[in-house]
Backbone as CSV, one residue per row, in Angstrom:
resi,resn,N_x,N_y,N_z,CA_x,CA_y,CA_z,C_x,C_y,C_z
1,ALA,27.497,-5.869,10.299,26.306,-6.655,9.987,25.196,-6.310,10.971
2,GLY,23.944,-6.367,10.504,22.806,-6.113,11.375,22.517,-4.649,11.616
3,LYS,22.971,-3.770,10.734,22.759,-2.328,10.925,21.350,-1.895,10.528
4,GLY,20.608,-2.742,9.816,19.266,-2.376,9.374,18.321,-2.101,10.531
5,LYS,18.506,-2.798,11.654,17.640,-2.579,12.812,17.812,-1.173,13.366
6,MET,19.030,-0.696,13.359,19.279,0.660,13.866,18.724,1.712,12.920
7,ARG,18.614,1.360,11.649,18.130,2.317,10.646,16.636,2.159,10.386
8,ASN,15.945,1.497,11.289,14.489,1.333,11.239,14.031,0.542,10.012
9,ARG,14.803,-0.481,9.631,14.429,-1.377,8.528,14.407,-2.802,9.057
10,ARG,13.531,-3.068,9.992,13.522,-4.364,10.667,13.014,-5.497,9.779
11,ARG,11.965,-5.265,9.019,11.426,-6.339,8.175,11.002,-5.788,6.823
12,VAL,10.999,-6.658,5.838,10.636,-6.277,4.476,9.119,-6.352,4.349
13,GLN,8.511,-5.284,3.842,7.062,-5.249,3.632,6.767,-5.700,2.207
14,ARG,6.088,-6.827,2.070,5.767,-7.338,0.741,4.604,-6.577,0.142
15,LYS,4.577,-6.545,-1.174,3.477,-5.906,-1.886,2.265,-6.825,-1.846
16,GLY,1.122,-6.243,-1.575,-0.118,-7.008,-1.533,-1.007,-6.635,-2.701
17,PRO,-2.296,-6.875,-2.554,-3.226,-6.547,-3.641,-3.416,-5.047,-3.809
18,LEU,-3.695,-4.647,-5.026,-3.989,-3.253,-5.355,-5.482,-3.152,-5.619
19,ILE,-6.161,-2.308,-4.853,-7.605,-2.127,-5.003,-7.840,-0.824,-5.744
20,ILE,-8.486,-0.913,-6.899,-8.762,0.255,-7.734,-10.242,0.578,-7.609
21,TYR,-10.528,1.836,-7.288,-11.917,2.232,-7.072,-12.247,3.469,-7.879
22,ASN,-13.539,3.662,-8.136,-14.019,4.834,-8.850,-14.517,5.877,-7.858
23,LYS,-15.420,5.471,-6.966,-15.912,6.362,-5.917,-15.518,5.767,-4.578
24,ASP,-15.015,6.601,-3.695,-14.435,6.137,-2.437,-15.471,5.433,-1.549
25,LYS,-16.482,6.127,-1.131,-17.559,5.595,-0.280,-17.022,4.842,0.934
26,GLY,-15.936,5.339,1.531,-15.396,4.736,2.747,-14.417,3.602,2.512
27,LEU,-14.064,3.316,1.268,-13.132,2.213,0.994,-11.737,2.492,1.543
28,THR,-11.250,3.720,1.386,-9.893,4.016,1.852,-9.803,3.914,3.367
29,ARG,-10.839,4.314,4.063,-10.829,4.197,5.519,-10.908,2.741,5.952
30,ALA,-11.572,1.913,5.169,-11.720,0.501,5.526,-10.417,-0.270,5.327
31,PHE,-9.661,0.060,4.300,-8.477,-0.725,3.947,-7.155,-0.084,4.342
32,ARG,-7.158,1.121,4.896,-5.886,1.815,5.098,-5.014,1.200,6.189
33,ASN,-5.590,0.433,7.104,-4.805,-0.122,8.202,-4.364,-1.564,7.952
34,ILE,-4.718,-2.130,6.822,-4.316,-3.499,6.502,-2.970,-3.440,5.780
35,PRO,-1.941,-4.085,6.325,-0.610,-3.970,5.720,-0.531,-4.633,4.351
36,GLY,0.112,-3.948,3.418,0.348,-4.489,2.083,-0.692,-4.105,1.054
37,ILE,-1.888,-3.720,1.483,-2.951,-3.373,0.537,-2.804,-1.918,0.122
38,GLU,-2.853,-1.676,-1.172,-2.779,-0.311,-1.693,-4.096,0.054,-2.349
39,MET,-4.510,1.294,-2.152,-5.742,1.806,-2.749,-5.364,2.830,-3.811
40,LEU,-6.087,2.814,-4.924,-5.777,3.733,-6.004,-7.058,4.115,-6.724
41,ASN,-7.213,5.409,-6.946,-8.374,5.907,-7.667,-8.198,5.611,-9.154
42,VAL,-9.305,5.357,-9.839,-9.268,5.030,-11.262,-8.670,6.178,-12.071
43,ASN,-8.914,7.409,-11.647,-8.410,8.570,-12.378,-6.918,8.792,-12.164
44,LYS,-6.344,8.173,-11.142,-4.920,8.344,-10.851,-4.133,7.068,-11.123
45,LEU,-4.601,6.259,-12.071,-3.914,5.005,-12.383,-2.496,5.272,-12.864
46,ASN,-1.570,4.442,-12.415,-0.169,4.598,-12.735,0.363,3.227,-13.158
47,LEU,1.097,3.181,-14.230,1.625,1.915,-14.735,2.587,1.277,-13.736
48,LEU,3.309,2.083,-12.981,4.255,1.545,-12.014,3.545,0.889,-10.832
49,LYS,2.339,1.321,-10.521,1.583,0.725,-9.418,0.963,-0.607,-9.810
50,LEU,0.678,-0.796,-11.115,0.102,-2.055,-11.574,1.193,-3.077,-11.611
């Protein structure tokens, strides 16, 4: 029991909001360090990400 810590799985990362954008204009740099937030370009929309 408790082997997850040794395997670098200390905590579960929950899914947060998905931000879909058309033109970047610095959005990815603004949101990339916030945990749980995912950025996705409109042209690369994926059903599994929604």
